[in-house]
FISEFI-336133 format. One record per residue: x, y, z of N, C-alpha, C in turn. Coordinates in steps of 0.1 Angstrom, whole numbers, plus 5000, padded with zeros to 4 digits. Example, Ala and Ser with C-alpha at 12.3 -4.5 7.8 and 13.67 -1.06 7.14 Angstrom:
2
513249435078512349555078513249675078
512849785071513749895071512950005079
***
This chain:
415
476048605424476548515426478148505424
478848445433480248455434480748355423
481748375416482248265405482848155415
482848025407483247915413484847935413
485447865423486647825420487347795410
488647815402488847785391489747655394
489547565381490247455382491747455382
492047555378493747575378493947715385
495047745390495347855397494447875410
494847985418494048025428493748175430
492848205435492548345440492748375452
492848505457493248545468493348695469
493448735484493248875485494648935491
495249015486496549075491496649225494
497749265501497649405505498949455500
498749595495499849655488500649735497
500349755510501049835519502249745523
503349855527504449795528504849805544
505849695550506249665561507249785564
507849805576508849875580510149835572
510349745568511449705560511449735546
510149775542510049815526509349715520
509349595523508449485518507149495518
506149455508504849465509504549375519
503549375524502649285533501949125524
501549185513500849095504499949015511
499848885508498948815515498948775530
499848825535500248785550499348895559
498849005553498549115560497449075571
497649095583496549045593495149095589
495149245582493749305582492949255570
493549135563492849065553491848935557
492048915571491348805576489748845579
489148755577487748755579486948805570
485948905569485048965558485449105554
486949145556487249265558487449315543
486849425539487449455523488749535520
489549495531490849545528491549475517
492549555511493349515502492749475486
493249395477492849375465492649245462
492049195452492049055446493149035436
493748905439494748855426494448725424
495448695413495348545409497048495406
496848365409498248315404498048165398
498948125389498748025382500047985377
500447865377501847795370501347755354
502147825347502047795333503347715328
503047635317504147555315505247645307
506547565310507847645304508547535297
509447595288510247495280511347405289
511647485297512647415306512147315319
510947335318510347235329510247305343
510947435344510947495358509547565361
509247575372508047655376507947785370
506847825364506747955359505348025363
505348085375504248115378503648255372
502348265370502048375363501048475375
501348575379500448635389500048795385
498848805389498348955386497449005400
497449115402496849175414496249305409
495549345421494849475419493449475412
492949355415491449365409490549395422
489349465419488749515430487649415435
487449325427486549185432487049085430
486448975438486748825434486348795420
485348835416484848805402485948845391
486348975395487249035385488448975382
489048915395490148835394489848705385
488748675391488348505382488448535368
487848655363487548655346488948675341
490048745351491448765345492148645345
491948545356492548425354491948325342
490648335341490148255331490748305318
490848425316491448485304493048445301
493648435312494948395311495048235306
494148155313494248005309493848005295
492548075292492348095274493448115267
494048195270495448245262496348135260
496448075272497447965273496947835264
495747815262494947685255495147735241
494947875236495147905222496247925217
497347965227498747995221498948145222
498148245228498148355226499048385238
499748505233500848575246499848685252
499648655264498548725272499248845280
499348965275499749085280498749195279
498149195292497049285295497449435298
498949435298499249575301500149645289
499949565276500349615263499449715257
499649825257498749935250499149935237
498049995230498150015214499050115211
499450215218500350305217501850235220
501950155226503550095227503349995218
502349925214502449825202502749875189
502049995186502250045174503450095172
504150155182505250235182506450135180
506350015184507149895184507049825171
505749845164505449795149506049875138
506150025142506750105132508250075131
508750045143510350025144510549895136
509749795135510149675125509849725111
509249805110508449845094509649915086
510350005098511250095092512350045080
512849935081513649875074512949815061
511949765063511249685054510449765044
509849865048509049965038509950075031
509650105019510050225012510050355021
510950425020510950555029509550615029
509150655016507850745014506750655019
506750515019505750435025505750445040
506850425044507250435061506850575065
507150675060506850815062505050835064
504650775057503250785055502550705066
502950575070502550505081502850565093
504150625095504550705106503650805109
503050885101502251005100500950935106
500250845099499150795103499050735117
500050675123500150625135500550725147
501250825143501650935154500351035153
499951085144498851195145497351135144
497250995142495750965141495550845149
496350735149495850645156496250635171
497450675176497850665189497050775195
496850905192495750995199494550935200
494150855191492650785193492650655200
493450565196493450415206494750405215
495450495216496750485223496450415238
495650475246495550415259494750275260
494250255250493450115250494349995249
494249895258494849775257494749695244
496049675239496049595225494749465225
494849395237493749285236492549315238
492149465243490649505243490149605232
490949615224490449665211489349585204
488249655202487149585197486649655182
486049575174485349665164484649795168
483849785177482949915181484050025184
485050015186486050115188486450185173
486650105166487250135153486050205143
484750135146483650195141483150345145
483250355160483150475163484150595161
485350545159486350635153486450695140
485850595128485550625118484450725117
483550695125482150805124482650895130
483350925139483751075145484851145134
485851065128486551125118485751195106
484851105103483851165091483051265094
482551255107481851385111482551495111
484051505114484651615118485351685105
484751615092485351665080486351585074
486751485079488151405072487551315062
488451335050487951275039487851095040
487051055032486750895034487950825030
488850885018489850805015490950795027
491050935034491850965041491750845054
490350855058490050765068490350625066
489950575053490350455051491950405051
492650495045493950445045494650475060
494350545070494650505082493950385088
492750365086492250215091493050105087
493550115072494150025065495749995073
496350105075497350105084497450035097
496050065103495949995116495749865114
494949805102494749665099495849615098
496949675091498049615087499049565102
498949675109499549635122498849545132
497649535133496949435138496849275132
497049295119497349155114498749095116
499749195119501149135124500749115138
500049165146499949115158499048975160
498148965150497448815148498548705147
499448735137500448635132501348615144
501648705153502548715165501948645177
500448615175499548565185499648655198
499448765195499348875206497848885208
496948865196495548875197494748775189
493748735191493148615182492748645171
492048795170491548815156491648955152
491849015142491849145136490749225137
490249305147489049345148488749475135
489849495129489549575117488849495107
488849375105488149285095486549295097
486149325109484649355111484149485112
484949565108484749725111484849805100
486149775092486449885085485349895070
485250015067484450065057484950005044
484449975032484849945022485650055017
486550015006487650095001486750194992
487050314994486250434985486650374971
485650424963485850404949486950524943
487850464935488850564929488250664920
489050784921488650884914488650864898
487850884890488050874874489250944871
490150874863491350924860490851024845
491651124844491451214835492851204825
492551164814493551134804493551254793
494451264785494451344771494351254760
493651304751493251204737494551224730
495051184718496151184710496251314706
495251384702495351534698495651624708
495351624722495851704730497351664735
497451534736499051494741499851544728
499651554717500651594705500651734707
499351824709499551954710500551994722
500251914733501151954745502751944743
503151814733504451824730505051904720
504151954712504652054700504952174708
504052224718503952334725505152354734
505752244738506952224747508152244739
508152174727509352174718509452324708
508252374707508052524699508552604709
508052644721508252744730509352734741
509752624743510652594754511852514749
511852414743512752334736513852274747
513452264760514552204771514452064775
515152044784515151914791513751864794
512951944798511551904804510551884792
511051934781510051904768510551744763
511751714765512151594763511551474774
511751524786511351444796509951394792
508851494789507651484786507451364774
508251404765508251304751508551144759
509351154768509851014772508550944780
508051044788506950984796505550954790
505351024778504350994770504550874761
505750864756506250784745506350634748
506450634763506950494768505950464779
505250544787504450494798505250494810
506350534811507050514823506650594833
506850564847506450664857507450744860
506850854867507750984867508950954876
509050874884510150844895511250754887
510750674876511550594870512250664860
511550764854512150874844513250954850
512951024861513651094869515051024875
514950884876515950834881516750714869
516250774858516950724846518750764845
519450664844520850724845521350664829
522350744824522750714811523550554810
523850484819524550374818523250274813
521950304815520850214813520250244801
520750354793520050384779520950334770
520450264760520950174750520450244735
520950324732520350394717520250324706
521650254706521650174692520750064693
520250014704519449894704518149944708
517950074708516550134709515950074722
516450064733515950044746516650104756
516050084766516650124781516050044792
516850044802516549954814516250044826
515250014831514450074845515050004854
515950084860516650004874516550084888
516050244884516050314897514750394896
514250434906513150514910513250624918
513050754914513450854922512150934930
512050924944510850974951511251094958
510251164963510451264974509751234987
510451225000509851195010509351315015
508051335020507351425026507751575015
507751535002508051644993509351734997
510351665003511351735008512751655005
512951555012514151465009513951394996
514851384989515051274976515451174980
514851064975515350914977515550834964
516550764961516850694949516850564952
515750484950515450344953515250254940
514850114944514450034933513050064928
512750024917511150034910510449984919
508949994915507849974924507649834925
507949744916507749614919508949544909
509149404911510049334905509849334890
508449334884508349344870508449494865
508549584871508849724868510349724864
511249664869512449644867512549574853
512849654845512549574831513049644819
513149604806513449674794512349744788
512549854784511649944776512049984762
511249964754511349984741511250154735
512150194728512150344723511650354711
510550454707510050494697511350594690
511150624678511950724671511950854677
510850884681510451014688511251034701
511050924708511650914720513250904720
513750824710515150834709515750964705
514851034697515251174692515551254705
514551254713514551354725515851294735
516051174735517351124742518551154735
518551174724519751204716520151354718
518951444719519151554722519551614736
519351514746519851524758521351474759
521551364752522951324752523951424745
523351504734524251614729524551684740
523551764746523851854758524651794768
524651654774525551624783526851614777
527151584763528551584761528951694755
528451814756529151944751529751994763
529951944773531151974784532051874786
532151774779533151654780533551614769
534751514768535351484756534351384748
534351384735533551314729533651164729
534551124733534850964735534450914750
534250994759533750984772532650934773
532350814778531050764780530050854791
528850854786527850944796527650874809
527550944821527350904832526150994839
525750954853524751034857523451034855
522651094858520951114855520851164842
520051134836519851184820518951314823
518051334831517451444833517851504849
518651604847518951664862519151804859
519551854873519952014872521152024867
521852154865523052194860524352124868
523952124880525052044888525151924886
524051834883524051694882523051634893
522551704903521451674912520251654905
519351574911518151534905517151634905
516151624893515151734893514051694905
513351804910512451754920511051734915
510551624918509351574912508151674912
508051774925507051864925507351984914
508752004910508752104901508352054887
508651934884508251844872506651884871
505851864882504351884882504252044878
504852114885504352244884504452294869
505752254863505852284849504652224842
504252094843503552054835502052104838
501652144850500352224851500552374843
501452434844501752554838501752554823
502352454818502352444802500852404794
500352304802499052264800497952364802
498252454810497252564813497452644801
498652664796498852774786498052734772
497752594772496952544760495552534762
495152564775493752514780493652364781
494352294783494152144781493752104796
492952004798492451944811493651934819
493251964833494251984843494651804846
496051774848496251624848497651644857
498051524866499151494870500151434861
501651454866502351364860502151214858
501451144867501451004865500250984854
499251104853498351064842498951064828
500051104827500951084814500750934811
501050874823501350734818499750654817
498850694822497650644819497150704804
497650824802497350874787497950774778
499350764779499950634770499250504769
498750484781498150334782496650374772
496050484775494750494767494850514753
496050574747496450564733496650444730
497450344735497650224732496250134730
495450164739494550044739493250124730
493150254728492250294720492850274705
494150234702494850204689494650064687
493949994696493849854692495049774695
495949814703497149724708496649604718
496949474714496649384722496749414739
495849384746495849414761497449354767
497549234760498849174768499949234763
500049284753501249394747501349514757
499949584759500149684768500549684780
500149544786500449514801502049504801
502549444791504049424791504849564788
504249634780504949784778504849874792
503849874799503749914811504349844823
504849744821505349654829504749624842
503449594841502549554853502949394856
502549384868503149244874502249124868
500949164867500149084861498949144850
498649074841497449114829496449154839
495849094849494849144856495049284861
496149334865496149454869496149554858
496249504846496049614834494449624830
494049484833492449464830491749564840
492249554853491549624864491449774860
492749814856492949964854492350024845
492249944831491950014817491049934810
490249824818489349734813487949824806
487749934814486650024811487050064795
488250094789488450134776488250044767
487849924766487949824759486349814752
485549894751484449854742484249804730
485549824723485449764709485849614713
486449564722486749434726485449344729
484449434736483349374735482449344724
482449454714481949444704482449314694
483949324695484449234687484149084692
483949064705483848944710482248894707
481248974708480148924704479748924689
480748994680480548974669481148834663
482248814671482848654670481948554672
481248564683480048474685479048454673
478548554670477648584661477948494646
479348544643479648474631479948314633
480648274645480848124647479248064646
478148124653477148074652476348054638
476548174629476148184617476748084608
478048074610478847974600478447824605
478247794618477847684623476047624614
475447734613474047734607474347704593
475047764586475247754571476047624570
476647564577477147424576476147324579
475447354587474347254589473247274578
472847374573472047374563472647324549
473847344548474447274536474447124536
474847084548474846944550473546874549
472346944553471146894553470646894536
470847004530470647014516471246894509
472746874512473446754502472546634507
472246594519471646494523470046454516
469546574514468146574507468346534492
469446574487469646554471469846404470
470946384481471246224475470146134481
469246184488467946074491466946104480
466946204473466146204462466846114450
***
């Protein structure tokens, strides 16, 4: 059954062949008369404009009248819902443009990761699909195909999360009505269990460094374990932010490696991360050793400048090099294999197991919220659960004792 005529707009056949003067025949081609199948179907509709002028919206090339009618209805639906209707905008074009807008907003390391996800994963898989035609079934099929060929679940999830972020921007820009990833993405894979050292292992590692190496990396590991600072924060630490008399330092910079190649000195991870850090006597001693080495080649009264931990020429240490040294020296002691960031988790574990209040731990680690600390380290608080139920038991028992004592006094008075 042929679709009924639209309430707005019109459907017509047109010819794409050209006249001798180069212009297309369009709707005036004589071969379109009668029941001829010559040409293709098209639609035209006037859309409202801000200046009140006529704004025709025309599309052609549809094989049947039914297809042209559906396209017209879609255009009118986009007008009613406020969507920007562009059936020619492919995901490849949209994602490329989205990346350009993100380059200034994201940190270099994050942008490079998004760029790799888009160029190597998303565009080859979805690039030819029109943005408005992407459906959850496309995303589900892509996830299944990636997992079937051996791609890790975490990697697939992260690529999908980048796509979801891009589509969320498209929803806010009214390019599409809904984010299809919301109905298709698999749940976030469970994080791998963090491996931390206990205090005995951490102390043995630090002794080994000072006894057999006594270099700046030994002091760097002392700083990381003694404060819970992130690797990039320690490698980006400047002498102007170290205040040894006050036993504090200020975290203002974060050093990262883009693609394990280009070094980038930027701001810390979050606003809460840019904060003061208290220093213990062990950490102060480590920083004093580094200060003495830095002053060896300059006058005593000259204030220290530049990076605290750096190469002989003042250039930053490479994060990958720090990891390699950590792995090498921990292997010499037979300690569990961990990463540099796990030293931060080790510091947190030691504080929590020593019954430091969780609010103080959160402040020391410079987490944005207390809930972040609870989510990361709540499983390390069995003593807190025991203390909680013990407190309930004591409160109930105390209430019982008060009740019985009051009842006994009442009985004595009655007697």
